[in-house]
N, C-alpha and C positions, 0 to 999 in steps of 0.2 A: 504493499501500499504506499502511496507516495504522501509527501508532506502533507502537502496540502490537504488531504483528506483523513490522514492521521489526527490531524488539529479537531479533527468536525466532530469529536466525543469529547474535546475540553470544555468545559464550563465557561462560558463570557467572562469575561475583566472586570472589576469592577468599577475601571473608569470608561466600558461601555456602558456601563446600566446609569451611570452619569452622564454620561454623553446623549444616549437616547433622551434622558429628561429635559438636558437644553434643549436638544434640537426640537422638541413637542414646544418649550414655551417659546423658542425664538420664529417656529413656524406660526404661532398663535399671534405673535406681534406684527410678523409680517401680514398675515391673511389680512388684521385688523386694521392695519395703515390703509391696504388696498380698498376695503371696504368702509373706512371713514373719507379715502380722498374726495373733496368736492368736484362738480366741473368744474371742467377748463373754462374761464370767465375771459381767454387770450387766446388769440393765435400761440402754438409751443410746436415748436421745429420738431422734437421727437417725443413719444409716448415715454416710453422708458428713459432715455438719458436727462431728461426736465424734473425726472422726480430727485430728492434729494440724494447725494451721497451716502448715508446714512442707512436710509433704506435700501436705496440697491445694493451695499453691502451686508445690509440684514438677510436680502435675498440670497447672496454669493454664501453667507456665511451656512445658512439652510441646505442650502444644495450641495456646497462641500464635505459640508458634515455628514449628509445624508450618502454622499460616494465611499467617505473615509468609514461610515458604518457598516455600507455595505461590504467593504473592503473586510474590515475584522470578521462581519459572521462570515464571509466564505472560508474563512480559516479557522473558525470554531461551530461547532454546536450552536449556534444562537438562533432567537427567533427573532432579535433586534430588525435584520432585516427586512423582516415587515413593519416595521416602526421607521426605519430611514424609509424603506420604499413608498410609505403613507407621506410621510413630511414631506419628500420631494414631491408628489403629485398633489399635494393639499398645496404645496409654494407656486406649485407652476397653475393650479386655477386662478391664484390671484395675479401669476403674471398675465396669464391668458386675457381674463377679467380687464386688464386694464384700461384698452379703450370704451370699455362700457362704462366702471367707474367716472372715468372724464368727461362723460356725457358725447362721446363720435356716435354718428352714426353708422360710420363703418370703416375697419380698416382697410382705406385703399383708396385708390388717387383715381380721378378722373379716366384712368384708361385703362384701367383694372377689371380683367375677366369677372371680376365677383358681380359686376352692376349686369353683365349678358346674362350671369345665372339667376340673379335677382329677379330679371325679367321672366324668365323661363317660369322659375317659384311663382312670380303673382298671375302669370298664366294659367296656372294650376290653382291655386288658390282663389283666384277671385272670376278665373272664365271658364274653370274646369275642364282645360284642355291641357296636352302634354305636346307642348308646339315643337317638340326639339327630340326624335327618342335615341340620338345616338348614345346618351351618358345619362338616362333620368336619377338614378340614384338618386344622387346627391339633391334634386330638386323635389323630389318625396319626401327622402327625410326630414329635408328644410320643411314641409309644411306641414308634415304630422309631428314635429318637435315643438312647432310654433301653435297647434292646434292644441298639443296635448297640456302644455306648459301657457298659453295664454298667453305668451309674447309676440311682442312684432316679430318677425322674418328675419330684420335687421338684425336682431337681439340674440338669433338663433347662434348665428356665425361662430363667435369665440367659444361658445359651449357646443355645438360641431367638432372645431376643431381639438378643443379640451380634450374631450372623450376619444377622438381618434390619435389623440400622443397616447392617452392612458390604453389603446387597447394595441400601440405597435410596443410599450413597454410590457403590457402582459403578454403576446405574443410571442416576443421574442424569449421571454421567458418559459411559457409553457413548450415549445417547439425545442427549446435547448433540452433542458431538463428529460424529455419522452426520449429522444433519441442520443444523449448522450449516456442518459443516469448519473449523472453528476450535481447532485444539490448546487456545491459550493460551484462549477462551471455555470450554474444557471444565473448564479444570484450576483455571478463577475460580469457575466453576459449581459443584467438586468440594469448594473451599473453603466456599463458600455452604451444601451439606448439611452439615459438619460438626455445628453445633449439636446439642444433645438437644431435637425436639421431639414434640410429646404430651404431653409433661410425665411423669407416672411409669406411664401405659400402657404404656412406650417399654422397660421393666424389668419386665414381666411375660406373660401368658399373654394377651395381646388382636387377637385375630382381625379386628379390623376395622384396626388398624394396619398384622397383615402383610399383610392384602389391598393395604392403601393403598401399602406399600414395593413391591409387586410391579409398581405402576403402570409406571413410567419405563422398566422391561425389557419392559414390554408395548408401550408406546409406540416403544419401540426395533424391537420385532417388526414392528408396523404399517409404519412410516415403513422398514425394509429391504423389505417387501413390497410396500410403493407403489411404490418407484422400481428394482425388477426383479430382486433377490437373493431370489426366492421358496424356493428351496430352502433357503438359510442361514436365512431367517425362520419357515417355517411349523412344523417342528419348535419354536424357541423360542416362537412362540403358541402354540400346539396345549398344550405344558407349562404356560406361566406365565397362559396366560387362562385354561383350564379351571381354575386353580390358584386366579386372581382370585374365578373366580364363586362356589367353594363356598369359601372361606375368609368372606365374609361378603355378607351381599346390600346391604349400602353400598359395599362395593370393585366388587361387580358391580355399581350402578347408575352408579360413577364412571367402570369401563372402559366401556359403554355412551355415558355424557357428553363422556368424550373423545376416543372414537375420531369423535360426532356432532360434537367440536366439532374435529378434523383434518380431516374432509371439510369443513367450512363454507370453514376458511382456507384449502382448496385450492381450492374455488370462488371464494370471495372475491379472491383474490392471483390469478386470471385473470382474472376478470370486472373488477377494480375497477385491479389492477395489469400488465399484462401482458407487461411488462418483468421480472416477476419469476419467476424458474425456481422452478416447484412440483414436488411429485412426483405421477407418477401415480395414476389413483383405480384402477389395476386392482385388482380382488380386495377392495377397502377397504370398497365396498359390502356386499359378502359378510360379510366382518368385523363390518360394522355391525349387519346383521341377524340373523348372528347370537347376537351380544349381549343384541338384542333375545328371541332365542328363549330361552338361557339366563337370562335372566331370569327366565322362570316356573319356573325350579327353587324357587326363595323365594317364589313366590305361594303355594305347598302348604302352610308351613309356621304354626304358631300366633301366632309372634311379628310376623313381616311382616305378616299378616291383621290382628292388635291393633295392630299402629302406624296401618296406611294406617285402621283403624276409629278411633282416635283422634285423625286427623291431618281426618279429614272429622268429625268430632264438635266440633274444636278452630274448626275454620271455621265450622260450621253456629252452633254457639254464643256463635262468637268469644270465645273463652277464650281466654288469653296461656296459652303451653306453653312448653317447651324452659329456654333460657336466659333468657326473659323473666320466668318466675318468680324464679330466680335474682334477678335485676339487683332484680325487686321486693322479694326480702325483705333483699337489700344493702342497699336506700335506706330498709329498716326498725329497723334499727339504732342507738344510737345516737353512732355516731360522726360526725367535721367528713368532708366531702368529702378532704380532704388525709390525713386517717387512711386511709380508705378507699384511696386512690390506692396509697400508700406501704407499707401494712401489707396488701393485699390484692391491688389491679389490677397493680400491677407485679410482685410474689414471681410469681403466678400466669399470667399472660398477658403478660408482658414482651417476649419475645421475640417471640410471637407477634403483637402489637401493631407490634415495630421489624421484622418480616420482611413483613406484613402494609404499614405506610409505605412501606418502602423499594420494595415492588412497585408500589404506585399511583405511585408518582413515576414509577418506570420505564414503567409502563404506557402512563402519557401522555406522555412522551419517545419511544416508538417510537411513538404514533400520530402524534405531528410527522413523526417520522419519513419514516412511509408513506405523509401524503397531503399533509404539505409541504414534507418536503425527497425526493420519491420516488424520487432517484436513489441515496440512502442504505441504504434499508430492504431488510433478507431475509427471506428465507420464515419462517426461523424465529424470528423476531423478533415476528412479526405473530402466528406462529402459537402462542407462548408469551404474548404478551401479550393473546390472547382468550380465552385461559381463567381471566383474571383476573375480569372482570366476571360469568362465567359460577359461577366460586368466590365473586361476593359474593352473586351472587341464592340459590346455594346455602347460603349460613352466612345472610345473613337470616330463609331459609324455615326453616330448623335452630334457628334461634333463638325464632322467633315464633310457632311451630306446635309440636306435640309430636309430633313425626318420631323423632328417633333421640337418644336419652338427654337430657339436659336441661345438659351442659356444653359449656362456650362453646370447650372446644377442641374438642370434637365436631363442634361448628356449622360451625367454622371450618378442617376437615380439610383441604378440596379446596383452599382458598384459601391455605392454608398451603405445603401441597405446590407451589402454582405456584409461588407467591414466590422458592423456592428456586431458581428457573429465572430468574426479574426483578431476584431480587437478583443472580445470578451474572451478567446482562446489565448490573446496575447498576452493576460492580465494570469490567466491561470498558467501558462507557462512559465512567467517570471516569478510568481505567488508559490508556486511547488518546487521552486530551487532555490529558491532566497535565502537561506541557511545551509547552501553547499560552500561557499564565499564570500567574501567581503564583497566583490564584484557583482557575482548575482545578487547581493540585497540590493547595491546602487543600481542594478539593472531595475529589481522590482519597483524599487521606488520613482524612478525614473519612466516608467510606464504608469505605474499610477498618478506620478504628477501631471503628466501628460492629459491624461483620460479628465483628471478633476480642472487641468488647467484648460483645456478644450471646452468641458462644462461650462465652466464658466465665462469665457469670452463667446460661448453660442450665447448665451444669454444678454450680454452686453451689447450683441450686434445682431440679435433676430430680430428687435424691432428698425425696419428702415425709418429715415428721416422723410416727413412730410412724405405718407402713406395713409395719412389720415383725414376721413370726410367729417367735419366739424357740421351742427347744425346748421350754423349760419350757412355755411357753404353750399349746403345740401336745400335749403329753402331760399335760396340767390336762384341758385340754377333752376331750381323748381319753376321759381316766379318765369325766370325768364322762357324756360318752354309752355310755360302758358299762356303766355302775352305775345308772344314771336311772331311773325311774320315769317310764316317758314318756305316764302320764296326769294326769301333775303339771308345771305350767309351771315356764318356766325364764324368769328376770329376772337382768337385765346393765344395762352403763352404758354408753353409746359403743358401743353393737354393730355399729351402722349397718347393720341389715337384715343379721342374720348369715345366710351361707349355709356357714358352716365346715361342717356336717355333712355336706353332700355330698359333701367329701374323704374325711370317715370313713364313713359310710355306703355311698360310690357312687351313683350319680345316679338310677339307676332306682329301688333300692330307698329313698332320701329320697323322691323322688316316691309314691313307694307307700305309705309313712308317714306321710308328709303328707296323702296323701288318706283314710286311716283315720283324722284327727282325731288322730294323736299330737304331743304336742308334740317337734317334733326341732329345733327353733330356738328361741335365746333369745329374749324380747321386750325391745326398751329400754325400761322402763317404770321404771325404779328413780326414784325420786324424790330433787334434792338433797340432799346429805348424807345420805344415805338416808329421808328424811322426819323425822329427830330435829328439826328446826328447829320440829315442826307436832305431834309425837304421840312417845309414852314409848317406845313400841317401834316395830320396824320391820312387825311382823304387824298392828300398826292401819292400818298407809297403806297394805299391799299389797291391789288387790282381795281376795287367797286365798291361799292357802298355797301356797309353793314355791320353789324354790331359786332362793340368791344368789351369783351369780358375781362377782368383783374382780378384778379384776387391776393389776399395777403400774400399766399402761400407763393407768388411771383415774385414778390418784393421783397421776402426775407428766407427764401428756401435755401440760397449760398452760405446760408451763417450755420449750416451743418459741416461746413468744408475746411480744411485750414485756409486761415489768412492769406496765404501767399498766393490761394486760388480765385481771392473774390475778383481780382480783377479783370479775370475770363469768365468766370460766371455770371455774375450781375447782367441781367439783362434791361432788368426796369428796375428805376427807384422812382421814391416820391416824390421828386421834380419834376419827371416825366410823367406821371400822374396828376401834378399839379398844372405841367404845363396841356395837358389834354383836356382838362377842366377848363382850361383859359381859348383852347379850341375852338374857331368859329364853323368848320368842318364837324364839329362832335359835339351830341347833346349826351349829358348825362341825366338817363332816364330811372334809373335805379343803384341804390347803396344801403347795406346793411350792414356796415362796418368791416363788414370781409369779402364781398362778393360788389366790383364795382362795375354797372353797365353802362355803354357809350351808345348812340349810336352816329352814323358819319353820315355829311350829305355831302354832296358835290357842290362847291362855292356857285 
C-alpha cells in the first residue's frame, strides 16, 4: 500500500479540526458580506475587483483554506473533506451571486450571446413557442427555474450557472472515485476542479459550457454500465446523455469522442497490458453508436451546417481561422512580447496554460508508468491520460480552422476538462511520494501551491471588466427600442455586435424585423472622439442621419487597463459628449445618467 493510502486510516490532526471550524466562520462572514451588499448607485468598471480588498481576501482565504483541508483529508481518513467542499461551494454561491446583489440585470455586454438566449427563453415563456431547436435544453431549463422560483428569467442566470459549477465538481468526484476506486485520489481531483474554468462564460447562459459540464457524469454512467451496474446506469445515462446532446452540438461531439476514447482505452488495456483490470465493453458499443446517431440531430440545423461549410472552405483556401486570427491580430499591435504576456496572455489564459502544462507532465509520467513501470499503472490512469492528446488534436483543429468560434478558451475546452483529472493525478503522485526525499516533499508543495495559486488567480480574473448590464443601461436601451424609427440607423461605440434587441422583442420577432430590413441593432460605427478631430459636426462624419447612443461604459471602460495604455484605448471623453450637446447637427432626446441618446440631422 502506498504512503498516501496508508495515511488514510490515521485520525485527522487537531489543527485540521480547528481549521475546519475557522473555515466555517470565514465562509459565514463572506456570504454575509455578499448578502448585505447594497445595489450599485453608480457605474463600476468591475463586479469583483471593485469590492473592498478585505472582502476579496476573505474569499481567497476560504478557497485556499478549503483546498488545504481537502489535501489534508486526502492524506488522512477524515470527513473534513466534506466540510471543505461545502465551504468552497457556499463561498462560490456568494461569488456567483455578486451581479444579483449589486442589482445588475445581467452579467453581459450588449454583444453577448446571452441576449439571444434570453430572447429564445422569452418566446417559450410568453409565446409558448420554441423558436430554435438546435439546443433548447438551456432555454427550457431557464423557463422551468423561473416558473418554479417565481423570479425573473434574467435572475435565474447566476443560479443556473452556479449549480452547473456544482455539477462539474460533483461529476469529477464521482467518476474518479468509481473508476479509480481510490477515495484519496477522488478528493484530490475534486480539489483540482475548484478553480473557475472557461472564464466569463461560466457566469452566463452558455449552453456549450453546460453540456461540457455534464460530460464527467456521463462518463460515470458509461463506466457503471460497463462494469455491470446496468440498472443504476441506464436511467442516469438516458437523462444526462440526452441532455448533453441537446445542450449543444459541441458537447454532443465531445460525448461521442469521450465514449470512443473509453472504448479505445479498454481495448488497449487488454492487448497492451493484460495484467490491468479493465471494464467490460458490454453495452458500451451500443452507447457509442447511439451518440453517433444522435449527432445527426444537429446536422440539420443552420449553425452547424454553416460551421461545417466554413471549415471546409478554410481547408480548401488555406485561410487561418478561429484563434489563429486572434493570435495574428495580437502580434500586430505595438506592444512588446512581455507586455502581451503580462497584460493579455496571463490574465486571460493563465489558469488554462497552468492546467494544460501540469496535465501534460502528468500524461508523460503516466505513459512511463504504463509502458516502462508496467506493474504500477492502472486502467484509470491510462484512460485519463489518453484523453490529453485527443484534446490537443481537437484544440489545434479549433484554433487553426474556423470550426467553433474564435476564442482560445473554446478551442481548448476539451483539453481543460481532461486536465482537471490529470492535475488530480499530479497531486496524487506528488502526495504519495512526498516522504521519499526532501526533493519529493518540495515537489509536492510546489504542485499544491500551483493548484491553490491557480484557484485564487481564476477567481480574481473570473469576472471580466465592463461585462455587466445595469438597470439604467437596460432601461435606456429599452426606451430607445420602444420609441425609435426602425427605418433609421442607430450608432453606438464598443457595442460589440449588438444583439440586445433579441431580449426586448423576443428571438422570432427580432429575426422577422431584421429580415424586413429594419434597423433593430446598433452599428459600431462611431469614430474616435465622435469624429470631432476631423470635422466640426458629428453629422458630417456619419454616412447618414441616425441615432447616437453613448453609455457611461464608453467613457470609463479603459480604466480597467494600465494607465500607459489609456492614450491608445480612450475613444470618447466627457469633452466629446459636451461638444455633442452643443452640436447643431445632433439633438439630445434622452438621458438617464448612464445612457445618452441623440439624433442627428443634416444641416
